[in-house]
Backbone as ProteinMPNN parsed JSONL, in Angstrom:
{"seq_chain_A": "MTEKDGFGCSVLDEVWSDLTLDFTEEVRDKWRRWICQKYTDGARHHHNLDHLSHMMGLFRTYQDYLSNPKGVAFALFFQFLEYDPRSQDNEERCIEAFRQFADEARIPMDSELFLTVTELIQLTKLHSTEEHKQEGIYGSEDRHFFLDFDMCVLGGSPSEYKDYAQKIRLEYSFVPDHLYNRLRSKILTSFLQIPNIFATEPFRRKFEERAKSNIKAEIEMLTS", "coords_chain_A": {"N_chain_A": [[53.364, 31.221, 136.6], [55.533, 33.764, 135.524], [55.953, 37.353, 135.028], [57.986, 37.578, 133.235], [57.717, 35.407, 131.604], [55.627, 35.965, 129.932], [52.344, 37.16, 128.973], [50.581, 35.339, 129.932], [48.493, 34.641, 128.412], [47.538, 33.37, 125.404], [46.738, 34.754, 123.036], [47.497, 37.414, 123.54], [50.255, 37.113, 123.941], [51.025, 36.133, 121.421], [50.267, 38.217, 119.641], [51.766, 40.347, 120.688], [54.37, 39.387, 120.284], [54.447, 39.276, 117.486], [54.137, 41.998, 116.876], [56.437, 43.151, 117.919], [58.578, 42.019, 116.713], [60.74, 43.053, 115.259], [62.086, 44.547, 117.087], [64.5, 45.157, 119.722], [65.39, 42.552, 122.029], [65.562, 43.434, 124.635], [63.945, 45.778, 124.734], [61.501, 44.684, 123.912], [60.938, 42.749, 125.947], [61.065, 44.273, 128.292], [58.929, 46.122, 128.027], [56.788, 44.422, 127.704], [56.7, 43.231, 130.229], [56.136, 45.523, 131.722], [53.636, 46.349, 130.729], [52.137, 44.108, 131.43], [52.377, 44.249, 134.216], [51.023, 46.662, 134.768], [48.392, 46.129, 133.881], [47.634, 44.118, 135.569], [47.264, 45.194, 138.003], [45.948, 45.347, 141.274], [43.76, 47.005, 141.73], [42.34, 47.079, 139.462], [39.469, 45.891, 137.977], [37.842, 45.575, 135.791], [39.214, 46.873, 133.637], [41.549, 45.273, 132.803], [43.874, 42.516, 132.233], [42.138, 40.55, 131.285], [40.114, 41.965, 129.951], [41.699, 43.229, 128.043], [42.686, 40.997, 126.63], [40.295, 40.037, 125.605], [39.547, 42.12, 123.86], [41.739, 41.938, 122.146], [41.329, 39.459, 121.051], [39.073, 39.99, 119.495], [40.275, 41.782, 117.766], [41.983, 40.034, 116.367], [40.078, 38.531, 115.049], [38.878, 40.396, 113.348], [40.926, 41.605, 111.943], [41.512, 41.626, 109.24], [39.873, 43.518, 108.219], [41.086, 45.876, 108.712], [43.124, 48.708, 107.928], [45.54, 49.454, 108.996], [46.611, 47.325, 110.837], [48.697, 46.871, 112.664], [49.035, 49.328, 113.944], [46.535, 49.561, 115.222], [46.632, 47.369, 116.96], [48.815, 48.019, 118.663], [47.68, 50.305, 119.794], [45.591, 49.182, 121.244], [46.996, 47.743, 123.204], [48.093, 49.871, 124.634], [45.973, 51.482, 125.291], [44.574, 51.474, 127.784], [46.682, 51.477, 129.488], [47.617, 53.295, 131.388], [45.52, 53.821, 133.903], [43.254, 55.344, 135.9], [40.468, 55.738, 137.746], [39.89, 58.119, 139.023], [41.148, 60.054, 137.623], [41.44, 62.612, 135.085], [42.997, 62.617, 132.907], [43.776, 60.238, 131.682], [44.056, 59.291, 129.032], [45.973, 61.021, 127.942], [48.176, 60.345, 129.504], [48.525, 57.706, 128.755], [49.23, 58.052, 126.092], [51.646, 59.373, 126.464], [53.096, 57.306, 127.63], [53.212, 55.541, 125.463], [54.717, 57.127, 123.791], [57.171, 57.107, 125.109], [57.764, 54.389, 124.857], [57.917, 54.242, 122.044], [60.128, 55.838, 121.578], [62.192, 54.308, 122.742], [61.947, 52.039, 121.19], [62.602, 53.011, 118.794], [60.751, 54.064, 116.993], [59.763, 56.329, 114.659], [58.551, 59.579, 115.482], [57.044, 60.901, 113.626], [56.003, 58.989, 112.06], [53.613, 56.905, 110.303], [52.686, 54.837, 111.886], [53.157, 55.694, 114.571], [51.564, 58.027, 114.655], [49.03, 56.976, 114.111], [48.56, 55.291, 116.352], [48.59, 57.125, 118.532], [46.493, 58.828, 117.819], [44.301, 57.085, 117.895], [44.26, 56.326, 120.61], [43.71, 58.805, 121.764], [41.165, 59.155, 120.827], [39.68, 57.594, 122.482], [38.862, 59.166, 124.566], [36.535, 60.605, 123.872], [35.036, 58.657, 122.632], [33.381, 58.484, 120.401], [32.167, 58.925, 117.075], [31.27, 60.512, 113.953], [29.77, 58.613, 112.693], [28.538, 57.296, 114.728], [26.53, 58.974, 115.361], [24.62, 59.202, 113.401], [21.742, 57.934, 111.915], [21.562, 54.813, 110.268], [24.066, 54.975, 109.088], [27.222, 53.608, 108.573], [30.504, 52.957, 109.899], [33.755, 52.206, 108.662], [36.4, 52.435, 109.058], [39.664, 52.137, 110.654], [39.497, 53.359, 113.173], [36.843, 53.102, 113.864], [36.462, 50.35, 114.219], [38.293, 49.987, 116.292], [37.094, 51.397, 118.457], [34.735, 49.919, 118.661], [35.695, 47.433, 119.46], [36.295, 47.855, 122.153], [33.798, 48.606, 123.174], [32.31, 46.353, 122.875], [31.758, 44.741, 125.057], [29.419, 45.681, 126.128], [27.478, 44.458, 124.697], [27.229, 41.856, 125.539], [25.992, 38.7, 126.919], [23.16, 38.757, 129.213], [24.125, 37.875, 131.755], [26.884, 38.145, 131.437], [27.046, 40.878, 131.032], [26.099, 41.799, 133.492], [28.167, 40.954, 135.155], [30.239, 42.543, 134.134], [29.218, 45.13, 134.787], [29.263, 45.005, 137.57], [32.004, 44.851, 138.004], [32.866, 47.33, 137.061], [31.649, 48.913, 138.98], [33.167, 48.182, 141.222], [35.613, 49.293, 140.536], [35.044, 51.897, 140.92], [34.704, 52.138, 143.634], [35.231, 54.036, 145.516], [33.352, 55.971, 145.271], [30.343, 57.136, 146.651], [27.264, 55.244, 146.943], [24.797, 56.57, 146.234], [25.653, 58.704, 144.685], [27.192, 57.453, 142.717], [25.222, 55.873, 141.443], [23.607, 57.837, 140.31], [25.389, 59.23, 138.564], [26.362, 57.157, 136.948], [23.981, 56.295, 135.762], [23.41, 58.537, 134.256], [25.515, 58.533, 132.388], [25.031, 56.089, 131.082], [22.503, 56.588, 130.028], [23.155, 58.481, 128.131], [24.317, 56.889, 126.198], [22.114, 55.748, 125.064], [20.907, 57.84, 123.868], [22.221, 58.584, 121.597], [22.13, 57.619, 118.157], [23.587, 55.242, 117.529], [25.373, 52.734, 119.211], [27.409, 51.149, 118.359], [29.779, 51.476, 115.722], [30.583, 50.126, 113.392], [29.359, 47.971, 110.76], [29.303, 45.05, 111.138], [29.519, 44.821, 113.969], [27.41, 46.395, 114.889], [25.165, 45.094, 113.862], [25.341, 42.678, 115.203], [25.542, 43.24, 117.973], [24.191, 45.579, 118.808], [21.372, 45.728, 119.508], [21.217, 44.019, 121.75], [23.02, 45.291, 123.45], [21.727, 47.724, 124.013], [19.497, 46.759, 125.351], [20.713, 45.619, 127.61], [21.811, 47.921, 128.778], [19.523, 49.429, 129.368], [18.408, 47.773, 131.3], [20.311, 47.97, 133.337], [20.143, 50.689, 133.978], [17.54, 50.769, 134.983], [17.898, 49.221, 137.268], [19.707, 50.815, 138.692], [18.212, 53.065, 139.236], [16.035, 52.274, 140.667]], "CA_chain_A": [[53.945, 31.955, 135.476], [56.036, 35.085, 135.88], [55.801, 38.358, 133.988], [59.028, 37.359, 132.241], [57.271, 34.362, 130.692], [54.651, 36.501, 129.004], [51.103, 37.688, 129.532], [49.739, 34.265, 130.441], [47.347, 34.567, 127.5], [48.153, 33.072, 124.112], [46.494, 35.777, 122.021], [48.327, 38.576, 123.852], [51.65, 36.747, 123.683], [51.236, 36.014, 119.982], [50.193, 39.53, 119.004], [52.921, 41.142, 121.126], [55.551, 38.853, 119.6], [54.386, 39.723, 116.091], [54.311, 43.451, 116.817], [57.769, 43.576, 118.365], [59.544, 41.104, 116.104], [61.915, 43.78, 114.779], [62.667, 45.331, 118.179], [65.475, 44.426, 120.525], [64.813, 41.718, 123.086], [65.473, 44.251, 125.842], [62.748, 46.621, 124.626], [60.321, 43.811, 123.839], [60.65, 42.132, 127.242], [60.837, 45.321, 129.295], [57.595, 46.7, 127.895], [55.809, 43.364, 127.978], [56.592, 43.134, 131.689], [55.501, 46.737, 132.228], [52.224, 46.269, 130.361], [51.553, 43.062, 132.278], [52.303, 44.777, 135.583], [49.98, 47.692, 134.854], [47.062, 45.556, 133.681], [47.315, 43.186, 136.656], [47.137, 45.953, 139.248], [44.82, 44.837, 142.046], [42.626, 47.925, 141.71], [41.632, 46.918, 138.186], [38.524, 44.783, 137.987], [37.416, 45.423, 134.395], [40.269, 47.313, 132.714], [42.673, 44.415, 133.159], [44.323, 41.638, 131.151], [40.99, 39.837, 130.712], [39.488, 42.856, 128.968], [42.665, 43.409, 126.958], [42.715, 39.78, 125.815], [39.02, 39.979, 124.881], [39.655, 43.055, 122.742], [42.721, 41.447, 121.19], [40.676, 38.375, 120.332], [38.258, 40.635, 118.468], [41.231, 42.304, 116.787], [42.422, 38.925, 115.517], [38.944, 38.127, 114.221], [38.522, 41.423, 112.368], [42.102, 42.347, 111.499], [41.51, 41.769, 107.783], [39.099, 44.718, 107.901], [41.863, 47.044, 109.129], [44.157, 49.182, 107.007], [46.792, 49.507, 109.751], [46.401, 46.451, 111.998], [49.768, 47.033, 113.646], [48.709, 50.516, 114.729], [45.382, 49.258, 116.07], [47.06, 46.45, 118.019], [49.582, 48.786, 119.645], [46.748, 51.187, 120.5], [44.865, 48.359, 122.209], [47.895, 47.467, 124.328], [48.387, 51.078, 125.407], [44.743, 52.249, 125.494], [44.274, 51.591, 129.214], [47.905, 51.2, 130.244], [47.486, 54.181, 132.543], [44.084, 53.902, 134.182], [42.879, 55.762, 137.249], [39.104, 56.265, 137.659], [39.829, 59.474, 139.572], [41.919, 60.958, 136.767], [40.828, 63.156, 133.876], [43.997, 62.653, 131.838], [44.268, 58.886, 131.412], [44.465, 59.159, 127.632], [47.235, 61.739, 127.758], [49.249, 59.57, 130.141], [48.744, 56.533, 127.908], [49.979, 58.523, 124.924], [53.012, 59.634, 126.913], [53.734, 55.995, 127.793], [53.545, 55.034, 124.13], [55.815, 57.957, 123.292], [58.393, 56.569, 125.713], [58.017, 53.115, 124.196], [58.335, 54.513, 120.668], [61.494, 56.356, 121.628], [63.094, 53.187, 123.004], [61.845, 51.1, 120.07], [63.046, 53.764, 117.613], [59.635, 54.329, 116.082], [59.765, 57.779, 114.424], [57.358, 60.277, 115.964], [56.255, 61.371, 112.487], [55.624, 57.822, 111.257], [52.184, 56.581, 110.274], [52.404, 53.98, 113.037], [53.08, 56.509, 115.785], [50.41, 58.924, 114.57], [47.818, 56.158, 114.215], [48.38, 54.844, 117.735], [48.247, 58.249, 119.408], [45.161, 59.316, 117.451], [43.311, 56.125, 118.386], [44.171, 56.442, 122.07], [43.034, 60.065, 122.064], [39.75, 58.972, 120.486], [39.042, 56.934, 123.624], [38.321, 60.187, 125.474], [35.164, 60.922, 123.464], [34.4, 57.382, 122.295], [32.285, 58.743, 119.475], [32.484, 59.461, 115.755], [30.057, 60.947, 113.257], [28.991, 57.42, 112.348], [27.727, 56.941, 115.897], [25.491, 59.986, 115.55], [23.712, 59.263, 112.259], [20.978, 56.717, 111.648], [21.787, 54.129, 109.002], [25.417, 55.203, 108.577], [28.216, 52.726, 109.183], [31.913, 53.298, 109.756], [34.568, 51.041, 108.284], [37.807, 52.769, 109.251], [40.294, 51.513, 111.82], [39.027, 53.975, 114.414], [35.516, 52.575, 114.18], [36.657, 49.01, 114.789], [38.996, 50.165, 117.56], [36.106, 51.743, 119.476], [33.789, 48.811, 118.819], [36.345, 46.367, 120.241], [36.161, 48.2, 123.572], [32.387, 48.685, 123.544], [31.663, 45.065, 122.651], [31.326, 44.188, 126.347], [28.041, 46.108, 126.373], [26.576, 43.571, 123.97], [27.336, 40.479, 126.019], [24.773, 38.115, 127.476], [22.782, 39.449, 130.455], [25.016, 37.516, 132.864], [28.188, 38.759, 131.158], [26.918, 42.315, 131.268], [25.991, 41.998, 134.941], [29.528, 40.806, 135.683], [30.938, 43.767, 133.727], [28.715, 46.26, 135.57], [29.767, 44.844, 138.94], [33.435, 45.164, 137.993], [32.978, 48.789, 136.955], [31.312, 49.463, 140.301], [34.317, 47.962, 142.097], [36.66, 50.26, 140.184], [34.604, 53.191, 141.458], [34.263, 51.873, 145.006], [35.438, 55.247, 146.321], [32.207, 56.857, 145.057], [29.158, 56.687, 147.398], [26.243, 54.617, 146.105], [23.803, 57.49, 145.672], [26.305, 59.505, 143.653], [27.551, 56.552, 141.618], [24.011, 55.495, 140.715], [23.155, 58.986, 139.511], [26.342, 59.514, 137.492], [26.383, 56.012, 136.044], [22.734, 56.345, 134.996], [23.542, 59.629, 133.289], [26.402, 58.07, 131.322], [24.343, 55.044, 130.327], [21.421, 57.227, 129.272], [23.757, 59.152, 126.969], [24.525, 55.872, 125.169], [20.828, 55.489, 124.418], [20.449, 59.061, 123.205], [22.819, 58.647, 120.266], [21.518, 56.537, 117.376], [24.342, 53.997, 117.416], [26.429, 52.421, 120.17], [28.496, 50.582, 117.561], [29.964, 52.214, 114.474], [30.756, 49.263, 112.226], [28.192, 47.156, 110.427], [29.242, 43.741, 111.811], [29.283, 44.947, 115.411], [26.068, 46.931, 115.125], [24.181, 44.045, 113.575], [25.458, 41.581, 116.159], [25.533, 43.603, 119.395], [23.488, 46.828, 119.132], [20.089, 45.509, 120.196], [21.472, 43.444, 123.06], [23.677, 46.308, 124.273], [20.714, 48.666, 124.479], [18.682, 46.047, 126.338], [21.525, 45.531, 128.829], [21.941, 49.259, 129.359], [18.229, 49.778, 129.952], [18.24, 46.977, 132.519], [21.161, 48.523, 134.394], [19.558, 51.971, 134.385], [16.38, 50.45, 135.828], [18.423, 48.752, 138.544], [20.346, 51.933, 139.383], [17.242, 54.101, 139.593], [14.896, 51.696, 141.4]], "C_chain_A": [[54.37, 33.346, 135.917], [55.825, 36.042, 134.726], [56.817, 38.159, 132.875], [58.59, 36.345, 131.197], [56.285, 34.882, 129.656], [53.422, 37.0, 129.732], [50.256, 36.603, 130.19], [48.484, 34.097, 129.618], [47.91, 34.428, 126.092], [47.949, 34.183, 123.09], [47.338, 37.018, 122.281], [49.789, 38.287, 123.559], [51.941, 36.712, 122.184], [51.232, 37.373, 119.296], [51.397, 40.379, 119.389], [54.199, 40.679, 120.425], [55.593, 39.305, 118.145], [54.694, 41.214, 115.973], [55.756, 43.866, 117.049], [58.884, 42.719, 117.774], [60.843, 41.806, 115.715], [62.595, 44.609, 115.866], [63.688, 44.491, 118.941], [64.764, 43.624, 121.607], [64.625, 42.523, 124.365], [64.208, 45.099, 125.842], [61.492, 45.762, 124.664], [59.946, 43.261, 125.211], [60.351, 43.164, 128.322], [59.403, 45.828, 129.23], [56.5, 45.652, 128.055], [55.609, 43.22, 129.481], [55.851, 44.332, 132.26], [54.003, 46.735, 131.932], [51.514, 45.245, 131.239], [51.374, 43.561, 133.706], [51.167, 45.774, 135.731], [48.58, 47.074, 134.784], [46.679, 44.533, 134.75], [47.272, 43.887, 138.007], [45.855, 45.525, 139.969], [43.589, 45.723, 142.041], [41.814, 47.809, 140.424], [40.733, 45.687, 138.26], [37.972, 44.517, 136.588], [38.543, 45.761, 133.43], [41.574, 46.574, 133.007], [43.049, 43.523, 131.976], [43.177, 40.855, 130.517], [40.319, 40.685, 129.638], [40.413, 43.059, 127.777], [42.689, 42.182, 126.047], [41.421, 39.608, 125.024], [39.059, 40.899, 123.669], [40.633, 42.537, 121.694], [42.184, 40.25, 120.416], [39.795, 38.908, 119.216], [39.145, 41.21, 117.371], [41.664, 41.2, 115.832], [41.303, 38.498, 114.561], [38.703, 39.095, 113.073], [39.728, 42.133, 111.762], [42.167, 42.516, 109.984], [40.689, 42.974, 107.327], [39.935, 45.989, 108.081], [42.917, 47.421, 108.102], [45.518, 49.254, 107.685], [46.649, 48.644, 111.007], [47.47, 46.596, 113.068], [49.491, 48.233, 114.543], [47.555, 50.269, 115.683], [45.8, 48.364, 117.232], [47.88, 47.169, 119.083], [48.659, 49.693, 120.455], [45.952, 50.41, 121.541], [45.729, 48.052, 123.428], [48.063, 48.686, 125.231], [47.138, 51.869, 125.795], [44.411, 52.489, 126.96], [45.502, 51.283, 130.065], [47.936, 52.028, 131.518], [46.0, 54.364, 132.799], [43.847, 54.203, 135.65], [41.489, 56.372, 137.161], [38.965, 57.692, 138.177], [40.421, 60.517, 138.623], [41.124, 61.412, 135.547], [41.794, 63.123, 132.69], [44.586, 61.272, 131.545], [44.795, 58.749, 129.987], [45.802, 59.834, 127.376], [48.406, 60.962, 128.356], [49.538, 58.282, 129.368], [49.548, 56.904, 126.664], [51.425, 58.798, 125.297], [53.767, 58.319, 127.11], [54.112, 55.413, 126.437], [54.681, 55.841, 123.519], [57.151, 57.466, 123.85], [58.773, 55.237, 125.07], [58.556, 53.337, 122.784], [59.769, 55.019, 120.613], [62.492, 55.214, 121.823], [63.098, 52.182, 121.855], [62.266, 51.736, 118.751], [61.967, 53.822, 116.539], [59.58, 55.834, 115.869], [58.451, 58.421, 114.851], [56.475, 60.794, 114.823], [55.821, 60.215, 111.587], [54.121, 57.594, 111.307], [51.799, 55.737, 111.48], [52.227, 54.803, 114.302], [51.83, 57.383, 115.773], [49.098, 58.156, 114.7], [47.538, 55.771, 115.66], [47.933, 55.99, 118.628], [46.861, 58.809, 119.09], [44.071, 58.377, 117.971], [43.154, 56.217, 119.899], [43.429, 57.713, 122.454], [41.535, 59.953, 121.811], [38.975, 58.314, 121.626], [38.359, 57.943, 124.539], [36.863, 60.506, 125.159], [34.355, 59.664, 123.146], [33.226, 57.577, 121.349], [32.829, 59.288, 118.161], [31.171, 59.905, 115.108], [29.157, 59.761, 112.922], [28.163, 56.912, 113.523], [26.471, 57.821, 115.986], [24.451, 60.029, 114.436], [23.048, 57.911, 112.021], [21.381, 56.126, 110.298], [23.156, 54.308, 108.394], [26.39, 54.301, 109.327], [29.619, 53.281, 108.974], [32.709, 52.045, 109.438], [36.06, 51.305, 108.45], [38.339, 52.111, 110.526], [39.748, 52.067, 113.122], [37.658, 53.434, 114.827], [35.616, 51.177, 114.798], [37.333, 49.095, 116.153], [38.014, 50.48, 118.691], [35.125, 50.598, 119.716], [34.395, 47.655, 119.605], [36.151, 46.613, 121.738], [34.704, 48.143, 124.027], [31.667, 47.343, 123.459], [31.126, 44.451, 123.936], [29.883, 44.564, 126.66], [27.036, 45.167, 125.722], [26.678, 42.117, 124.369], [25.998, 39.937, 126.487], [24.407, 38.868, 128.752], [23.703, 39.129, 131.626], [26.408, 38.115, 132.674], [28.141, 40.255, 131.429], [26.827, 42.611, 132.759], [27.362, 41.91, 135.597], [30.364, 42.041, 135.362], [30.523, 44.95, 134.593], [29.214, 46.197, 137.011], [31.248, 45.196, 139.026], [33.672, 46.666, 137.869], [32.663, 49.427, 138.303], [32.479, 49.306, 141.266], [35.435, 48.957, 141.799], [36.322, 51.656, 140.697], [34.097, 53.036, 142.892], [34.424, 53.075, 145.924], [34.277, 56.231, 146.192], [31.007, 56.318, 145.834], [28.063, 56.18, 146.461], [25.311, 55.624, 145.448], [24.395, 58.326, 144.543], [26.672, 58.644, 142.45], [26.321, 56.213, 140.787], [23.532, 56.62, 139.81], [24.073, 59.233, 138.322], [26.393, 58.381, 136.469], [25.134, 55.998, 135.174], [22.807, 57.416, 133.918], [24.408, 59.208, 132.106], [25.697, 57.038, 130.447], [23.218, 55.62, 129.478], [21.961, 57.911, 128.029], [24.036, 58.155, 125.846], [23.239, 55.614, 124.386], [20.323, 56.686, 123.626], [21.111, 59.287, 121.857], [22.253, 57.481, 119.465], [22.248, 55.204, 117.483], [25.401, 53.859, 118.51], [27.656, 51.903, 119.433], [28.559, 51.265, 116.2], [29.992, 51.31, 113.249], [29.537, 48.377, 111.999], [28.189, 45.805, 111.14], [28.955, 43.83, 113.303], [27.879, 45.464, 115.692], [25.01, 45.86, 114.911], [24.181, 42.96, 114.655], [25.17, 41.994, 117.592], [24.639, 44.786, 119.779], [22.233, 46.597, 119.973], [20.306, 44.983, 121.612], [22.126, 44.462, 123.989], [22.654, 47.285, 124.835], [19.804, 48.026, 125.525], [19.424, 45.938, 127.667], [21.609, 46.868, 129.545], [20.636, 49.681, 130.028], [18.002, 49.029, 131.262], [19.1, 47.526, 133.653], [20.615, 49.861, 134.889], [18.376, 51.738, 135.32], [16.832, 50.01, 137.215], [18.997, 49.914, 139.36], [19.34, 52.951, 139.906], [16.059, 53.567, 140.395], [15.057, 51.903, 142.904]], "O_chain_A": [[53.623, 34.029, 136.618], [55.556, 35.629, 133.598], [56.568, 38.514, 131.723], [59.025, 36.4, 130.047], [56.135, 34.275, 128.595], [53.445, 37.233, 130.94], [49.317, 36.909, 130.925], [47.517, 33.481, 130.068], [48.676, 35.279, 125.641], [48.876, 34.524, 122.355], [47.848, 37.618, 121.335], [50.486, 39.126, 122.99], [52.976, 37.202, 121.734], [52.094, 37.653, 118.464], [51.987, 41.051, 118.543], [55.017, 41.505, 120.018], [56.65, 39.673, 117.633], [55.425, 41.636, 115.077], [56.24, 44.822, 116.443], [60.003, 42.706, 118.286], [61.923, 41.225, 115.828], [63.576, 45.301, 115.593], [63.725, 43.268, 118.812], [63.67, 43.981, 122.043], [63.653, 42.324, 125.094], [63.481, 45.135, 126.835], [60.534, 46.08, 125.368], [58.779, 43.299, 125.6], [59.484, 42.95, 129.169], [58.736, 45.949, 130.258], [55.398, 45.973, 128.499], [54.479, 43.099, 129.952], [55.035, 44.187, 133.171], [53.197, 47.082, 132.795], [50.414, 45.497, 131.731], [50.34, 43.322, 134.329], [50.429, 45.734, 136.715], [47.69, 47.457, 135.544], [45.52, 44.125, 134.827], [47.246, 43.228, 139.047], [44.807, 45.363, 139.344], [42.487, 45.25, 142.317], [40.727, 48.378, 140.315], [41.189, 44.585, 138.568], [37.671, 43.376, 136.24], [38.798, 45.002, 132.495], [42.569, 47.177, 133.408], [42.597, 43.747, 130.853], [43.238, 40.529, 129.332], [39.997, 40.195, 128.556], [39.963, 43.062, 126.631], [42.71, 42.319, 124.824], [41.438, 39.096, 123.905], [38.654, 40.507, 122.575], [40.393, 42.677, 120.494], [42.543, 40.047, 119.255], [39.768, 38.35, 118.119], [38.809, 41.136, 116.189], [41.707, 41.408, 114.619], [41.558, 38.149, 113.409], [38.367, 38.682, 111.962], [39.563, 43.172, 111.124], [42.807, 43.446, 109.492], [40.799, 43.402, 106.178], [39.525, 47.064, 107.644], [43.53, 46.553, 107.481], [46.546, 49.127, 107.019], [46.575, 49.172, 112.117], [47.18, 46.458, 114.257], [49.687, 48.167, 115.757], [47.589, 50.718, 116.828], [45.369, 48.577, 118.365], [47.666, 46.956, 120.276], [48.834, 49.835, 121.665], [45.669, 50.937, 122.617], [45.246, 48.096, 124.559], [48.165, 48.551, 126.45], [47.236, 52.833, 126.554], [44.009, 53.591, 127.334], [45.38, 50.878, 131.221], [48.244, 51.518, 132.595], [45.301, 54.99, 132.003], [44.196, 53.413, 136.527], [41.333, 57.433, 136.556], [38.025, 58.397, 137.809], [40.215, 61.717, 138.802], [40.256, 60.697, 135.047], [41.443, 63.555, 131.592], [45.763, 61.157, 131.201], [45.853, 58.161, 129.764], [46.66, 59.291, 126.681], [49.494, 60.927, 127.781], [50.68, 57.823, 129.334], [50.434, 56.162, 126.239], [52.334, 58.488, 124.527], [54.952, 58.233, 126.79], [55.199, 54.859, 126.274], [55.518, 55.29, 122.805], [58.147, 57.419, 123.128], [59.941, 54.985, 124.776], [59.528, 52.702, 122.376], [60.527, 54.669, 119.709], [63.518, 55.161, 121.146], [64.118, 51.551, 121.576], [62.284, 51.074, 117.713], [62.232, 53.654, 115.349], [59.364, 56.565, 116.836], [57.374, 57.875, 114.61], [55.298, 61.09, 115.03], [55.328, 60.438, 110.481], [53.443, 58.034, 112.235], [50.712, 55.9, 112.034], [51.248, 54.625, 115.027], [51.119, 57.465, 116.775], [48.158, 58.637, 115.333], [46.412, 55.905, 116.137], [46.988, 55.836, 119.402], [46.136, 59.218, 119.997], [43.029, 58.838, 118.437], [42.034, 56.19, 120.41], [42.607, 57.7, 123.371], [40.733, 60.582, 122.501], [37.757, 58.461, 121.72], [37.383, 57.61, 125.212], [36.047, 60.659, 126.068], [33.145, 59.618, 123.366], [32.197, 56.914, 121.48], [33.821, 60.017, 118.137], [30.093, 59.693, 115.664], [27.934, 59.892, 112.873], [27.194, 56.178, 113.331], [25.48, 57.446, 116.613], [23.5, 60.806, 114.511], [23.717, 56.88, 111.937], [21.523, 56.847, 109.31], [23.396, 53.838, 107.282], [26.381, 54.241, 110.556], [29.885, 53.983, 107.998], [32.374, 50.952, 109.895], [36.888, 50.495, 108.033], [37.581, 51.604, 111.352], [39.556, 51.318, 114.08], [37.362, 53.327, 116.017], [34.937, 50.869, 115.777], [36.98, 48.352, 117.069], [38.099, 49.887, 119.766], [34.733, 50.343, 120.854], [33.685, 46.969, 120.339], [35.874, 45.682, 122.494], [34.411, 47.687, 125.132], [30.535, 47.215, 123.924], [30.139, 43.716, 123.904], [29.197, 43.84, 127.382], [25.883, 45.088, 126.146], [26.26, 41.235, 123.619], [24.989, 40.641, 126.452], [25.257, 39.553, 129.321], [24.031, 40.019, 132.411], [27.039, 38.544, 133.641], [29.079, 40.826, 131.986], [27.421, 43.579, 133.233], [27.683, 42.697, 136.488], [31.109, 42.531, 136.21], [31.375, 45.691, 135.082], [29.548, 47.224, 137.601], [31.693, 45.777, 140.016], [34.578, 47.209, 138.501], [33.333, 50.371, 138.719], [32.751, 50.212, 142.053], [36.126, 49.41, 142.712], [37.207, 52.491, 140.884], [33.167, 53.728, 143.305], [33.817, 53.126, 146.994], [34.222, 57.219, 146.924], [30.677, 55.14, 145.69], [27.951, 56.636, 145.323], [25.06, 55.547, 144.246], [23.716, 58.621, 143.559], [26.486, 59.053, 141.304], [26.372, 56.261, 139.558], [23.104, 56.382, 138.681], [23.602, 59.423, 137.2], [26.458, 58.626, 135.264], [25.215, 55.719, 133.977], [22.324, 57.221, 132.802], [24.074, 59.492, 130.956], [25.759, 57.106, 129.219], [23.005, 55.192, 128.344], [21.304, 57.923, 126.989], [23.999, 58.522, 124.672], [23.275, 55.301, 123.197], [19.414, 56.555, 122.806], [20.629, 60.087, 121.056], [21.927, 56.447, 120.046], [21.612, 54.151, 117.525], [26.222, 54.754, 118.71], [28.792, 52.175, 119.822], [27.533, 51.591, 115.604], [29.485, 51.679, 112.19], [28.786, 48.076, 112.927], [27.161, 45.432, 111.706], [28.224, 43.0, 113.844], [27.23, 45.014, 116.636], [24.069, 45.74, 115.696], [23.135, 42.394, 114.974], [24.616, 41.207, 118.36], [24.356, 44.978, 120.961], [22.064, 47.208, 121.029], [19.663, 45.439, 122.558], [21.825, 44.496, 125.182], [22.713, 47.634, 126.014], [19.391, 48.686, 126.478], [18.834, 46.14, 128.728], [21.492, 46.939, 130.768], [20.649, 50.227, 131.131], [17.467, 49.588, 132.22], [18.666, 47.546, 134.805], [20.627, 50.131, 136.09], [18.228, 52.429, 136.328], [16.224, 50.382, 138.219], [18.795, 49.986, 140.572], [19.592, 53.621, 140.908], [15.171, 54.335, 140.764], [14.199, 51.485, 143.681]]}, "name": "protein", "num_of_chains": 1, "seq": "MTEKDGFGCSVLDEVWSDLTLDFTEEVRDKWRRWICQKYTDGARHHHNLDHLSHMMGLFRTYQDYLSNPKGVAFALFFQFLEYDPRSQDNEERCIEAFRQFADEARIPMDSELFLTVTELIQLTKLHSTEEHKQEGIYGSEDRHFFLDFDMCVLGGSPSEYKDYAQKIRLEYSFVPDHLYNRLRSKILTSFLQIPNIFATEPFRRKFEERAKSNIKAEIEMLTS"}
């Protein structure tokens, strides 16, 4: 299968087709190929089409909870379009890429769609809302589901989580073991120091306990 044929994943192809139905074929195909090319870069082990398709599957499952599903779906496609583990401005570069797409697709920069997508991508930088920081409080807005879609991997089975952790390590292969173990442990510990890893009620009820167990196991492995 070539990039021209699609993403090679039914859920991505279907969502992209729905999102770009009103756009020209040139814009639709050009950006589909570009997104596919970026997410299949050989240096990507976790932030690739598999992760994107997993998040989009969750989007399809929970889209009835969303007030602006089109904005959330576009944000998912562009969230990790530009991804360099060495960079501190991935989110800004992803927003710039969406700005270029919006210009070609004639999406007004002051439209609700454009503002929603850029705000969601920017939220990736902190990956936290007030609902993450308060016991017993749930979030139900699009931004809460958007973040939970990405974080869901933390709540996988132990074997799924181990595979995820190994892929993240490969993406940071340029970092020496002793430094990676220390920094990764620090990041993981910060997840345990906030009350909630997941903001929404369905994700917290289903994945919170398992995510914390997985994180604790990885910290133990990194610090042993």
